[in-house]
Structures are given as structure tokens and as C-alpha cells.
N, C-alpha and C positions, 0 to 999 in steps of 0.2 A: 502495500499500498505504498508507502513511502521510501522511494529511492533516494532521496537528496534529504538528509538529514540538518537543514536550516529551525532559525527559531521558530519560525511559522507552523514546521508542523512538528516541530518537539511541544507546543502549545497544540497542538491537534489531540498530539498522543496522550496529551497526559489527559486531558478535558476524557476521551475515550477512555483510559484508563480507570480516570473514578468515575466510569458511567457502572462498571461490571462489566463480568464475563455475560453474565445473562442479556443486557441489553445487547451489546454485541453480536451474539450470536443470533438476536431475535434479527436485526438490522441486519447485516450482514451477511448472516447464511439463510433466514428466512426472506426478508422481504425482499432482498436485492437478487436472494438467488430461484428462489422456490417460484414465487409469482411469474416473474418471468419468463423463466424456462418452463413452464407449465402452462402457460398462457400461450406461447410458441408454438411446446409441442401440441396441444390438446388441439389448434387451429391449423395445425399440418395434417393433424391424424386424422379429424373431420375432415380435412379438403378430400379426401382418397375416398370415404368412406362413412357412411353412419354408425356412430359409438352406443355402445347399451351404456346405461349409469353406471355399471357394475365393475368398465372397463376405464371410465372416468377418473371413479372416487379410487380405484387403485393407480392409476395413472397419480395422480393427486396424490396419494399417500407416502409414493414412492420416490416422488421428486423434495415430497418435506421431508422425510428423512437422509434424502441426499444431501440437502439444502443442513441438515442440522450435524450432519458430520461435516459437509466444505467449513459450515461458519466454528 
């Protein structure tokens, strides 16, 4: 995330560090990863065929798990 450790990035890191690990996982993992990726994946999948509700839920759960691991 931080390629250059200048004063601005150090202060950003300090704010992020004080926010805690749960907030970091929720923002960086879930919000930025799972929501965007799931929407893209579902839209591409639905273009080719109709998906059943079970497939949609399974896809969302897989991306949620992947985002938690990523975060």
C-alpha cells in the first residue's frame, strides 16, 4: 500500500494502525475486494446464462471468504 514512506504516508499508516485490525479487514478486504469482485463476477456470469439463487449465494460466500483471507 505504501511504496514511499514520506511524512504523509507515515501519518496515514498511524491513523490506519489506530483504527484496528477489524476495521482494516472490513475496509481493505471486504469493502474493496468482495463487493467489487462479486459484482464483476456476477455480471459476467449472468451475461452467459441465467443463474439460480443458490449459485449467486455460493458465489457471494466464496468471495466473502476470499476477502477475509486477503484482508
